[in-house]
A tleap script that builds the chain and sets N, CA, C and O, in Angstrom:
source leaprc.protein.ff14SB
mol = sequence {
  NMET ARG TYR GLY TYR ILE LYS GLN LEU ASP
  CYS ASP PHE HIE GLN ALA ALA GLN ARG THR
  ARG ASP ALA LEU SER THR GLU GLY PHE GLY
  VAL LEU SER GLU ILE ASP VAL GLN ALA THR
  LEU LYS LYS LYS LEU ASP LEU ASP ARG PRO
  ARG TYR LEU ILE LEU GLY ALA CYS ASN PRO
  GLN LEU ALA HIE ARG ALA LEU GLU ALA GLU
  PRO HIE ILE GLY LEU LEU LEU PRO CYS ASN
  LEU VAL VAL ARG GLU ALA ASP ASP GLY VAL
  GLU VAL SER ILE ALA LYS PRO GLU ALA MET
  PHE GLN LEU VAL ASP ASN PRO ALA LEU GLY
  ASP ILE ALA GLU GLU VAL ASP GLN LYS LEU
  GLN ARG VAL LEU ASP ARG CILE
}
set mol.1.N position { 12.534 -6.030 1.798 }
set mol.1.CA position { 11.161 -6.481 1.971 }
set mol.1.C position { 10.922 -7.650 1.004 }
set mol.1.O position { 11.165 -7.529 -0.197 }
set mol.2.N position { 10.459 -8.743 1.521 }
set mol.2.CA position { 10.264 -9.950 0.714 }
set mol.2.C position { 9.101 -9.843 -0.260 }
set mol.2.O position { 9.092 -10.552 -1.267 }
set mol.3.N position { 8.139 -8.999 -0.007 }
set mol.3.CA position { 6.936 -8.961 -0.838 }
set mol.3.C position { 6.824 -7.704 -1.684 }
set mol.3.O position { 5.776 -7.448 -2.278 }
set mol.4.N position { 7.892 -6.918 -1.745 }
set mol.4.CA position { 7.828 -5.713 -2.566 }
set mol.4.C position { 9.182 -5.102 -2.846 }
set mol.4.O position { 10.198 -5.496 -2.274 }
set mol.5.N position { 9.169 -4.134 -3.738 }
set mol.5.CA position { 10.348 -3.348 -4.094 }
set mol.5.C position { 10.132 -1.924 -3.583 }
set mol.5.O position { 9.009 -1.422 -3.569 }
set mol.6.N position { 11.222 -1.283 -3.164 }
set mol.6.CA position { 11.131 0.076 -2.629 }
set mol.6.C position { 12.191 0.938 -3.293 }
set mol.6.O position { 13.317 0.503 -3.532 }
set mol.7.N position { 11.796 2.186 -3.589 }
set mol.7.CA position { 12.751 3.143 -4.126 }
set mol.7.C position { 12.546 4.495 -3.445 }
set mol.7.O position { 11.422 4.992 -3.365 }
set mol.8.N position { 13.624 5.078 -2.961 }
set mol.8.CA position { 13.612 6.420 -2.384 }
set mol.8.C position { 13.773 7.422 -3.520 }
set mol.8.O position { 14.586 7.221 -4.422 }
set mol.9.N position { 13.001 8.497 -3.473 }
set mol.9.CA position { 13.079 9.525 -4.495 }
set mol.9.C position { 13.480 10.860 -3.881 }
set mol.9.O position { 13.157 11.159 -2.732 }
set mol.10.N position { 14.187 11.648 -4.670 }
set mol.10.CA position { 14.601 12.976 -4.247 }
set mol.10.C position { 13.736 14.012 -4.964 }
set mol.10.O position { 14.213 14.755 -5.822 }
set mol.11.N position { 12.467 14.042 -4.597 }
set mol.11.CA position { 11.520 15.001 -5.176 }
set mol.11.C position { 10.364 15.143 -4.207 }
set mol.11.O position { 10.312 14.452 -3.189 }
set mol.12.N position { 9.437 16.037 -4.518 }
set mol.12.CA position { 8.293 16.170 -3.613 }
set mol.12.C position { 7.259 15.081 -3.907 }
set mol.12.O position { 7.356 14.351 -4.894 }
set mol.13.N position { 6.281 14.999 -3.030 }
set mol.13.CA position { 5.280 13.937 -3.100 }
set mol.13.C position { 4.510 13.945 -4.419 }
set mol.13.O position { 4.341 12.900 -5.049 }
set mol.14.N position { 4.042 15.123 -4.835 }
set mol.14.CA position { 3.238 15.211 -6.060 }
set mol.14.C position { 4.058 14.845 -7.296 }
set mol.14.O position { 3.542 14.208 -8.214 }
set mol.15.N position { 5.320 15.239 -7.326 }
set mol.15.CA position { 6.195 14.845 -8.436 }
set mol.15.C position { 6.379 13.331 -8.456 }
set mol.15.O position { 6.339 12.713 -9.520 }
set mol.16.N position { 6.578 12.740 -7.293 }
set mol.16.CA position { 6.755 11.285 -7.212 }
set mol.16.C position { 5.522 10.548 -7.715 }
set mol.16.O position { 5.633 9.566 -8.448 }
set mol.17.N position { 4.353 11.024 -7.319 }
set mol.17.CA position { 3.108 10.385 -7.764 }
set mol.17.C position { 2.961 10.502 -9.280 }
set mol.17.O position { 2.590 9.533 -9.941 }
set mol.18.N position { 3.248 11.676 -9.834 }
set mol.18.CA position { 3.119 11.861 -11.278 }
set mol.18.C position { 4.166 11.051 -12.040 }
set mol.18.O position { 3.856 10.450 -13.069 }
set mol.19.N position { 5.393 11.031 -11.544 }
set mol.19.CA position { 6.432 10.226 -12.193 }
set mol.19.C position { 6.054 8.752 -12.182 }
set mol.19.O position { 6.325 8.031 -13.142 }
set mol.20.N position { 5.432 8.306 -11.104 }
set mol.20.CA position { 4.996 6.912 -11.010 }
set mol.20.C position { 3.898 6.628 -12.023 }
set mol.20.O position { 3.954 5.618 -12.724 }
set mol.21.N position { 2.897 7.507 -12.112 }
set mol.21.CA position { 1.823 7.332 -13.107 }
set mol.21.C position { 2.396 7.302 -14.530 }
set mol.21.O position { 2.004 6.466 -15.344 }
set mol.22.N position { 3.323 8.217 -14.822 }
set mol.22.CA position { 3.916 8.281 -16.161 }
set mol.22.C position { 4.706 7.015 -16.485 }
set mol.22.O position { 4.610 6.487 -17.593 }
set mol.23.N position { 5.480 6.532 -15.528 }
set mol.23.CA position { 6.269 5.315 -15.751 }
set mol.23.C position { 5.357 4.104 -15.940 }
set mol.23.O position { 5.651 3.231 -16.756 }
set mol.24.N position { 4.272 4.047 -15.203 }
set mol.24.CA position { 3.312 2.961 -15.385 }
set mol.24.C position { 2.739 2.982 -16.797 }
set mol.24.O position { 2.635 1.942 -17.447 }
set mol.25.N position { 2.376 4.149 -17.261 }
set mol.25.CA position { 1.818 4.293 -18.603 }
set mol.25.C position { 2.801 3.816 -19.670 }
set mol.25.O position { 2.409 3.163 -20.638 }
set mol.26.N position { 4.051 4.139 -19.490 }
set mol.26.CA position { 5.084 3.722 -20.444 }
set mol.26.C position { 5.159 2.204 -20.558 }
set mol.26.O position { 5.479 1.674 -21.621 }
set mol.27.N position { 4.862 1.503 -19.457 }
set mol.27.CA position { 4.910 0.039 -19.451 }
set mol.27.C position { 3.555 -0.592 -19.756 }
set mol.27.O position { 3.390 -1.803 -19.603 }
set mol.28.N position { 2.576 0.219 -20.189 }
set mol.28.CA position { 1.278 -0.325 -20.584 }
set mol.28.C position { 0.279 -0.487 -19.455 }
set mol.28.O position { -0.738 -1.160 -19.624 }
set mol.29.N position { 0.549 0.118 -18.306 }
set mol.29.CA position { -0.365 0.040 -17.171 }
set mol.29.C position { -1.229 1.294 -17.101 }
set mol.29.O position { -0.764 2.401 -17.373 }
set mol.30.N position { -2.471 1.105 -16.739 }
set mol.30.CA position { -3.345 2.222 -16.414 }
set mol.30.C position { -3.603 2.210 -14.922 }
set mol.30.O position { -3.533 1.162 -14.280 }
set mol.31.N position { -3.899 3.365 -14.375 }
set mol.31.CA position { -4.228 3.443 -12.954 }
set mol.31.C position { -5.747 3.365 -12.822 }
set mol.31.O position { -6.464 4.280 -13.228 }
set mol.32.N position { -6.221 2.271 -12.254 }
set mol.32.CA position { -7.656 2.032 -12.098 }
set mol.32.C position { -8.220 2.690 -10.846 }
set mol.32.O position { -9.391 3.069 -10.799 }
set mol.33.N position { -7.370 2.819 -9.836 }
set mol.33.CA position { -7.850 3.389 -8.579 }
set mol.33.C position { -6.731 4.153 -7.890 }
set mol.33.O position { -5.549 3.838 -8.027 }
set mol.34.N position { -7.147 5.164 -7.147 }
set mol.34.CA position { -6.228 5.932 -6.316 }
set mol.34.C position { -6.887 6.094 -4.958 }
set mol.34.O position { -7.998 6.613 -4.851 }
set mol.35.N position { -6.201 5.651 -3.936 }
set mol.35.CA position { -6.714 5.777 -2.574 }
set mol.35.C position { -5.802 6.716 -1.801 }
set mol.35.O position { -4.632 6.412 -1.567 }
set mol.36.N position { -6.344 7.850 -1.411 }
set mol.36.CA position { -5.612 8.823 -0.613 }
set mol.36.C position { -5.822 8.442 0.854 }
set mol.36.O position { -6.801 8.844 1.483 }
set mol.37.N position { -4.889 7.667 1.376 }
set mol.37.CA position { -5.025 7.146 2.736 }
set mol.37.C position { -4.993 8.283 3.753 }
set mol.37.O position { -5.747 8.261 4.726 }
set mol.38.N position { -4.138 9.266 3.542 }
set mol.38.CA position { -4.051 10.399 4.456 }
set mol.38.C position { -5.406 11.104 4.582 }
set mol.38.O position { -5.877 11.347 5.693 }
set mol.39.N position { -6.028 11.430 3.452 }
set mol.39.CA position { -7.317 12.129 3.461 }
set mol.39.C position { -8.422 11.264 4.071 }
set mol.39.O position { -9.275 11.766 4.802 }
set mol.40.N position { -8.404 9.978 3.772 }
set mol.40.CA position { -9.426 9.074 4.298 }
set mol.40.C position { -9.340 8.961 5.815 }
set mol.40.O position { -10.358 9.015 6.505 }
set mol.41.N position { -8.126 8.805 6.333 }
set mol.41.CA position { -7.974 8.691 7.784 }
set mol.41.C position { -8.309 10.002 8.494 }
set mol.41.O position { -8.810 10.000 9.619 }
set mol.42.N position { -8.027 11.109 7.829 }
set mol.42.CA position { -8.386 12.401 8.413 }
set mol.42.C position { -9.903 12.539 8.470 }
set mol.42.O position { -10.458 12.941 9.493 }
set mol.43.N position { -10.562 12.210 7.384 }
set mol.43.CA position { -12.014 12.355 7.304 }
set mol.43.C position { -12.740 11.384 8.244 }
set mol.43.O position { -13.668 11.778 8.950 }
set mol.44.N position { -12.320 10.135 8.248 }
set mol.44.CA position { -13.046 9.104 8.994 }
set mol.44.C position { -12.658 9.029 10.476 }
set mol.44.O position { -13.495 8.731 11.329 }
set mol.45.N position { -11.367 9.306 10.776 }
set mol.45.CA position { -10.890 9.123 12.147 }
set mol.45.C position { -10.277 10.379 12.755 }
set mol.45.O position { -9.829 10.368 13.901 }
set mol.46.N position { -10.261 11.462 11.980 }
set mol.46.CA position { -9.640 12.716 12.406 }
set mol.46.C position { -8.180 12.510 12.820 }
set mol.46.O position { -7.714 13.086 13.804 }
set mol.47.N position { -7.465 11.679 12.051 }
set mol.47.CA position { -6.051 11.423 12.303 }
set mol.47.C position { -5.203 12.193 11.295 }
set mol.47.O position { -5.544 12.281 10.115 }
set mol.48.N position { -4.110 12.742 11.771 }
set mol.48.CA position { -3.144 13.397 10.893 }
set mol.48.C position { -1.997 12.438 10.631 }
set mol.48.O position { -1.319 11.985 11.553 }
set mol.49.N position { -1.795 12.139 9.358 }
set mol.49.CA position { -0.735 11.208 8.946 }
set mol.49.C position { 0.008 11.802 7.764 }
set mol.49.O position { -0.518 12.672 7.070 }
set mol.50.N position { 1.223 11.339 7.530 }
set mol.50.CA position { 1.934 11.775 6.321 }
set mol.50.C position { 1.180 11.323 5.067 }
set mol.50.O position { 0.373 10.395 5.114 }
set mol.51.N position { 1.455 11.992 3.955 }
set mol.51.CA position { 0.786 11.631 2.696 }
set mol.51.C position { 1.111 10.188 2.318 }
set mol.51.O position { 2.245 9.727 2.452 }
set mol.52.N position { 0.080 9.494 1.842 }
set mol.52.CA position { 0.178 8.068 1.535 }
set mol.52.C position { -0.872 7.775 0.475 }
set mol.52.O position { -2.072 7.877 0.729 }
set mol.53.N position { -0.414 7.412 -0.705 }
set mol.53.CA position { -1.295 7.177 -1.844 }
set mol.53.C position { -1.111 5.747 -2.343 }
set mol.53.O position { 0.012 5.310 -2.597 }
set mol.54.N position { -2.213 5.027 -2.480 }
set mol.54.CA position { -2.170 3.686 -3.065 }
set mol.54.C position { -2.717 3.782 -4.485 }
set mol.54.O position { -3.845 4.228 -4.697 }
set mol.55.N position { -1.910 3.360 -5.453 }
set mol.55.CA position { -2.317 3.331 -6.856 }
set mol.55.C position { -2.601 1.884 -7.245 }
set mol.55.O position { -1.749 1.014 -7.063 }
set mol.56.N position { -3.772 1.627 -7.772 }
set mol.56.CA position { -4.128 0.304 -8.281 }
set mol.56.C position { -3.918 0.301 -9.785 }
set mol.56.O position { -4.690 0.910 -10.527 }
set mol.57.N position { -2.866 -0.391 -10.238 }
set mol.57.CA position { -2.482 -0.359 -11.649 }
set mol.57.C position { -2.791 -1.686 -12.338 }
set mol.57.O position { -2.723 -2.755 -11.732 }
set mol.58.N position { -3.133 -1.583 -13.622 }
set mol.58.CA position { -3.474 -2.777 -14.383 }
set mol.58.C position { -2.941 -2.660 -15.806 }
set mol.58.O position { -3.070 -1.619 -16.450 }
set mol.59.N position { -2.345 -3.738 -16.281 }
set mol.59.CA position { -1.960 -3.863 -17.681 }
set mol.59.C position { -3.007 -4.792 -18.301 }
set mol.59.O position { -3.012 -5.987 -18.008 }
set mol.60.N position { -3.896 -4.264 -19.152 }
set mol.60.CA position { -5.026 -5.072 -19.638 }
set mol.60.C position { -4.627 -6.386 -20.309 }
set mol.60.O position { -5.281 -7.407 -20.096 }
set mol.61.N position { -3.574 -6.376 -21.109 }
set mol.61.CA position { -3.178 -7.607 -21.799 }
set mol.61.C position { -2.733 -8.673 -20.805 }
set mol.61.O position { -3.114 -9.838 -20.916 }
set mol.62.N position { -1.922 -8.260 -19.830 }
set mol.62.CA position { -1.436 -9.224 -18.845 }
set mol.62.C position { -2.558 -9.668 -17.909 }
set mol.62.O position { -2.605 -10.831 -17.510 }
set mol.63.N position { -3.453 -8.758 -17.559 }
set mol.63.CA position { -4.596 -9.132 -16.726 }
set mol.63.C position { -5.468 -10.157 -17.445 }
set mol.63.O position { -5.932 -11.121 -16.836 }
set mol.64.N position { -5.688 -9.945 -18.741 }
set mol.64.CA position { -6.486 -10.894 -19.532 }
set mol.64.C position { -5.851 -12.280 -19.513 }
set mol.64.O position { -6.532 -13.281 -19.294 }
set mol.65.N position { -4.545 -12.329 -19.743 }
set mol.65.CA position { -3.844 -13.625 -19.747 }
set mol.65.C position { -3.953 -14.301 -18.380 }
set mol.65.O position { -4.176 -15.508 -18.295 }
set mol.66.N position { -3.795 -13.520 -17.319 }
set mol.66.CA position { -3.875 -14.086 -15.970 }
set mol.66.C position { -5.282 -14.599 -15.679 }
set mol.66.O position { -5.440 -15.668 -15.088 }
set mol.67.N position { -6.301 -13.853 -16.087 }
set mol.67.CA position { -7.684 -14.276 -15.867 }
set mol.67.C position { -8.031 -15.529 -16.668 }
set mol.67.O position { -8.810 -16.365 -16.212 }
set mol.68.N position { -7.458 -15.656 -17.852 }
set mol.68.CA position { -7.682 -16.863 -18.653 }
set mol.68.C position { -7.081 -18.081 -17.970 }
set mol.68.O position { -7.660 -19.167 -18.007 }
set mol.69.N position { -5.914 -17.904 -17.344 }
set mol.69.CA position { -5.230 -19.014 -16.685 }
set mol.69.C position { -5.836 -19.336 -15.319 }
set mol.69.O position { -5.828 -20.487 -14.884 }
set mol.70.N position { -6.359 -18.313 -14.651 }
set mol.70.CA position { -6.864 -18.478 -13.286 }
set mol.70.C position { -7.997 -17.493 -13.050 }
set mol.70.O position { -7.743 -16.333 -12.723 }
set mol.71.N position { -9.250 -17.930 -13.210 }
set mol.71.CA position { -10.392 -17.015 -13.122 }
set mol.71.C position { -10.507 -16.231 -11.813 }
set mol.71.O position { -11.077 -15.140 -11.804 }
set mol.72.N position { -9.983 -16.759 -10.723 }
set mol.72.CA position { -10.094 -16.074 -9.434 }
set mol.72.C position { -8.899 -15.165 -9.138 }
set mol.72.O position { -8.802 -14.619 -8.039 }
set mol.73.N position { -7.999 -14.994 -10.093 }
set mol.73.CA position { -6.817 -14.170 -9.872 }
set mol.73.C position { -7.194 -12.712 -9.614 }
set mol.73.O position { -6.385 -11.940 -9.099 }
set mol.74.N position { -8.410 -12.342 -9.967 }
set mol.74.CA position { -8.877 -10.987 -9.689 }
set mol.74.C position { -8.795 -10.624 -8.216 }
set mol.74.O position { -8.771 -9.443 -7.871 }
set mol.75.N position { -8.752 -11.619 -7.346 }
set mol.75.CA position { -8.581 -11.349 -5.919 }
set mol.75.C position { -7.228 -10.708 -5.627 }
set mol.75.O position { -7.060 -10.048 -4.601 }
set mol.76.N position { -6.264 -10.900 -6.524 }
set mol.76.CA position { -4.924 -10.346 -6.337 }
set mol.76.C position { -4.639 -9.180 -7.277 }
set mol.76.O position { -3.521 -8.667 -7.312 }
set mol.77.N position { -5.640 -8.763 -8.032 }
set mol.77.CA position { -5.466 -7.642 -8.953 }
set mol.77.C position { -6.209 -6.431 -8.410 }
set mol.77.O position { -7.140 -6.621 -7.627 }
set mol.78.N position { -5.871 -5.225 -8.764 }
set mol.78.CA position { -4.757 -4.822 -9.612 }
set mol.78.C position { -3.443 -4.850 -8.839 }
set mol.78.O position { -3.414 -5.157 -7.648 }
set mol.79.N position { -2.356 -4.523 -9.538 }
set mol.79.CA position { -1.049 -4.393 -8.899 }
set mol.79.C position { -1.070 -3.116 -8.064 }
set mol.79.O position { -1.453 -2.057 -8.560 }
set mol.80.N position { -0.668 -3.209 -6.826 }
set mol.80.CA position { -0.673 -2.036 -5.964 }
set mol.80.C position { 0.711 -1.408 -5.865 }
set mol.80.O position { 1.724 -2.091 -5.714 }
set mol.81.N position { 0.715 -0.098 -5.956 }
set mol.81.CA position { 1.921 0.695 -5.744 }
set mol.81.C position { 1.587 1.719 -4.667 }
set mol.81.O position { 0.457 2.201 -4.587 }
set mol.82.N position { 2.565 2.045 -3.847 }
set mol.82.CA position { 2.371 3.020 -2.788 }
set mol.82.C position { 3.368 4.155 -2.973 }
set mol.82.O position { 4.563 3.927 -3.162 }
set mol.83.N position { 2.860 5.377 -2.914 }
set mol.83.CA position { 3.697 6.574 -2.870 }
set mol.83.C position { 3.455 7.154 -1.490 }
set mol.83.O position { 2.319 7.466 -1.133 }
set mol.84.N position { 4.534 7.300 -0.702 }
set mol.84.CA position { 4.335 7.770 0.665 }
set mol.84.C position { 5.458 8.685 1.107 }
set mol.84.O position { 6.603 8.573 0.669 }
set mol.85.N position { 5.084 9.599 1.996 }
set mol.85.CA position { 6.082 10.444 2.636 }
set mol.85.C position { 6.767 9.616 3.716 }
set mol.85.O position { 6.110 9.012 4.564 }
set mol.86.N position { 8.080 9.599 3.673 }
set mol.86.CA position { 8.866 8.897 4.682 }
set mol.86.C position { 9.713 9.934 5.420 }
set mol.86.O position { 9.777 11.098 5.023 }
set mol.87.N position { 10.346 9.503 6.474 }
set mol.87.CA position { 11.169 10.428 7.266 }
set mol.87.C position { 12.255 11.089 6.428 }
set mol.87.O position { 12.613 12.242 6.667 }
set mol.88.N position { 12.773 10.366 5.458 }
set mol.88.CA position { 13.886 10.880 4.653 }
set mol.88.C position { 13.496 11.191 3.214 }
set mol.88.O position { 14.334 11.093 2.317 }
set mol.89.N position { 12.244 11.563 2.975 }
set mol.89.CA position { 11.809 11.942 1.634 }
set mol.89.C position { 10.558 11.215 1.208 }
set mol.89.O position { 9.657 10.964 2.008 }
set mol.90.N position { 10.519 10.881 -0.064 }
set mol.90.CA position { 9.360 10.189 -0.629 }
set mol.90.C position { 9.807 8.803 -1.070 }
set mol.90.O position { 10.905 8.619 -1.595 }
set mol.91.N position { 8.938 7.847 -0.845 }
set mol.91.CA position { 9.248 6.456 -1.151 }
set mol.91.C position { 8.148 5.889 -2.044 }
set mol.91.O position { 6.964 6.147 -1.826 }
set mol.92.N position { 8.550 5.116 -3.048 }
set mol.92.CA position { 7.589 4.386 -3.878 }
set mol.92.C position { 7.858 2.903 -3.664 }
set mol.92.O position { 9.000 2.449 -3.737 }
set mol.93.N position { 6.802 2.162 -3.402 }
set mol.93.CA position { 6.953 0.716 -3.237 }
set mol.93.C position { 5.931 0.007 -4.120 }
set mol.93.O position { 4.833 0.501 -4.377 }
set mol.94.N position { 6.345 -1.172 -4.568 }
set mol.94.CA position { 5.525 -1.975 -5.474 }
set mol.94.C position { 5.480 -3.402 -4.936 }
set mol.94.O position { 6.510 -3.965 -4.567 }
set mol.95.N position { 4.290 -3.977 -4.894 }
set mol.95.CA position { 4.153 -5.376 -4.501 }
set mol.95.C position { 4.802 -6.265 -5.562 }
set mol.95.O position { 4.618 -6.036 -6.757 }
set mol.96.N position { 5.552 -7.269 -5.137 }
set mol.96.CA position { 6.176 -8.210 -6.070 }
set mol.96.C position { 5.116 -9.175 -6.604 }
set mol.96.O position { 4.542 -9.945 -5.833 }
set mol.97.N position { 4.854 -9.144 -7.904 }
set mol.97.CA position { 3.847 -10.055 -8.463 }
set mol.97.C position { 4.161 -11.521 -8.199 }
set mol.97.O position { 3.257 -12.307 -7.914 }
set mol.98.N position { 5.423 -11.894 -8.289 }
set mol.98.CA position { 5.774 -13.296 -8.072 }
set mol.98.C position { 5.448 -13.728 -6.648 }
set mol.98.O position { 5.031 -14.863 -6.422 }
set mol.99.N position { 5.638 -12.827 -5.688 }
set mol.99.CA position { 5.296 -13.150 -4.302 }
set mol.99.C position { 3.786 -13.304 -4.151 }
set mol.99.O position { 3.316 -14.205 -3.457 }
set mol.100.N position { 3.034 -12.429 -4.797 }
set mol.100.CA position { 1.576 -12.499 -4.714 }
set mol.100.C position { 1.043 -13.768 -5.386 }
set mol.100.O position { 0.167 -14.445 -4.847 }
set mol.101.N position { 1.579 -14.080 -6.564 }
set mol.101.CA position { 1.064 -15.215 -7.324 }
set mol.101.C position { 1.461 -16.558 -6.714 }
set mol.101.O position { 0.905 -17.591 -7.089 }
set mol.102.N position { 2.408 -16.559 -5.786 }
set mol.102.CA position { 2.763 -17.810 -5.104 }
set mol.102.C position { 1.601 -18.332 -4.268 }
set mol.102.O position { 1.554 -19.512 -3.922 }
set mol.103.N position { 0.668 -17.444 -3.949 }
set mol.103.CA position { -0.516 -17.864 -3.198 }
set mol.103.C position { -1.403 -18.790 -4.022 }
set mol.103.O position { -2.205 -19.547 -3.476 }
set mol.104.N position { -1.251 -18.720 -5.342 }
set mol.104.CA position { -2.092 -19.495 -6.250 }
set mol.104.C position { -1.281 -20.674 -6.781 }
set mol.104.O position { -0.189 -20.486 -7.317 }
set mol.105.N position { -1.795 -21.851 -6.639 }
set mol.105.CA position { -1.097 -23.047 -7.105 }
set mol.105.C position { -1.458 -23.318 -8.563 }
set mol.105.O position { -2.214 -24.236 -8.879 }
set mol.106.N position { -0.884 -22.473 -9.455 }
set mol.106.CA position { -1.169 -22.614 -10.876 }
set mol.106.C position { 0.097 -22.259 -11.657 }
set mol.106.O position { 0.419 -21.080 -11.805 }
set mol.107.N position { 0.819 -23.267 -12.158 }
set mol.107.CA position { 2.071 -23.014 -12.868 }
set mol.107.C position { 1.905 -22.142 -14.116 }
set mol.107.O position { 2.872 -21.535 -14.578 }
set mol.108.N position { 0.699 -22.076 -14.657 }
set mol.108.CA position { 0.474 -21.256 -15.858 }
set mol.108.C position { 0.667 -19.771 -15.572 }
set mol.108.O position { 0.827 -18.980 -16.502 }
set mol.109.N position { 0.656 -19.386 -14.313 }
set mol.109.CA position { 0.820 -17.979 -13.961 }
set mol.109.C position { 2.284 -17.565 -13.839 }
set mol.109.O position { 2.582 -16.374 -13.749 }
set mol.110.N position { 3.192 -18.525 -13.834 }
set mol.110.CA position { 4.607 -18.221 -13.627 }
set mol.110.C position { 5.171 -17.234 -14.623 }
set mol.110.O position { 5.795 -16.247 -14.233 }
set mol.111.N position { 4.962 -17.485 -15.909 }
set mol.111.CA position { 5.486 -16.595 -16.945 }
set mol.111.C position { 4.832 -15.213 -16.881 }
set mol.111.O position { 5.488 -14.196 -17.109 }
set mol.112.N position { 3.554 -15.189 -16.573 }
set mol.112.CA position { 2.838 -13.908 -16.487 }
set mol.112.C position { 3.382 -13.099 -15.309 }
set mol.112.O position { 3.653 -11.905 -15.439 }
set mol.113.N position { 3.535 -13.753 -14.168 }
set mol.113.CA position { 4.063 -13.067 -12.985 }
set mol.113.C position { 5.463 -12.518 -13.257 }
set mol.113.O position { 5.791 -11.406 -12.843 }
set mol.114.N position { 6.270 -13.290 -13.944 }
set mol.114.CA position { 7.626 -12.843 -14.270 }
set mol.114.C position { 7.594 -11.622 -15.191 }
set mol.114.O position { 8.356 -10.675 -14.996 }
set mol.115.N position { 6.719 -11.642 -16.186 }
set mol.115.CA position { 6.609 -10.509 -17.108 }
set mol.115.C position { 6.114 -9.246 -16.391 }
set mol.115.O position { 6.634 -8.153 -16.616 }
set mol.116.N position { 5.115 -9.408 -15.535 }
set mol.116.CA position { 4.618 -8.272 -14.764 }
set mol.116.C position { 5.726 -7.741 -13.860 }
set mol.116.O position { 5.914 -6.530 -13.744 }
set mol.117.N position { 6.451 -8.646 -13.225 }
set mol.117.CA position { 7.546 -8.266 -12.341 }
set mol.117.C position { 8.594 -7.434 -13.087 }
set mol.117.O position { 9.041 -6.400 -12.591 }
set mol.118.N position { 8.976 -7.886 -14.265 }
set mol.118.CA position { 9.965 -7.152 -15.065 }
set mol.118.C position { 9.467 -5.761 -15.429 }
set mol.118.O position { 10.212 -4.785 -15.347 }
set mol.119.N position { 8.214 -5.676 -15.828 }
set mol.119.CA position { 7.642 -4.380 -16.192 }
set mol.119.C position { 7.615 -3.430 -14.985 }
set mol.119.O position { 7.948 -2.251 -15.109 }
set mol.120.N position { 7.221 -3.951 -13.830 }
set mol.120.CA position { 7.145 -3.101 -12.647 }
set mol.120.C position { 8.536 -2.688 -12.149 }
set mol.120.O position { 8.700 -1.595 -11.606 }
set mol.121.N position { 9.515 -3.541 -12.327 }
set mol.121.CA position { 10.885 -3.135 -11.994 }
set mol.121.C position { 11.352 -2.013 -12.913 }
set mol.121.O position { 12.064 -1.108 -12.479 }
set mol.122.N position { 10.953 -2.069 -14.183 }
set mol.122.CA position { 11.293 -0.969 -15.103 }
set mol.122.C position { 10.575 0.318 -14.708 }
set mol.122.O position { 11.112 1.413 -14.877 }
set mol.123.N position { 9.356 0.179 -14.179 }
set mol.123.CA position { 8.643 1.359 -13.675 }
set mol.123.C position { 9.491 2.030 -12.592 }
set mol.123.O position { 9.704 3.242 -12.627 }
set mol.124.N position { 9.970 1.245 -11.640 }
set mol.124.CA position { 10.815 1.812 -10.570 }
set mol.124.C position { 12.076 2.439 -11.136 }
set mol.124.O position { 12.498 3.506 -10.688 }
set mol.125.N position { 12.675 1.788 -12.112 }
set mol.125.CA position { 13.892 2.340 -12.733 }
set mol.125.C position { 13.621 3.695 -13.380 }
set mol.125.O position { 14.480 4.577 -13.353 }
set mol.126.N position { 12.432 3.868 -13.962 }
set mol.126.CA position { 12.091 5.112 -14.668 }
set mol.126.C position { 11.786 6.282 -13.739 }
set mol.126.O position { 11.986 7.442 -14.100 }
set mol.127.N position { 11.306 5.970 -12.555 }
set mol.127.CA position { 10.942 7.077 -11.666 }
set mol.127.C position { 12.166 7.536 -10.912 }
set mol.127.O position { 12.083 8.463 -10.107 }
savepdb mol mol.pdb
quit
């Protein structure tokens, strides 16, 4: 996938979600939002879907630097991670910051995007 990283996990859904939260914390990220897509679609549309959780993560120091360089970068924040049930287990995917920041024509964001990317790759390595 050109716009994200994916990792298959050999654990249950709740363990994967907790391992993801813990790994994010280790890299200085907090989870600002959690969207339970499965529950929302069931409630709003009466659809049954596999579990699917979107975590909106933010590293305050890096977010501050990005906002200083580009005030409208908030349109691309927070970093989204997905924990989802797949046919062959549980999958965690992370949007590639460098791919997202390419939408913004501001070279000052290059180093920040690279640093965020490295941190999020370490998150995947830890889970």
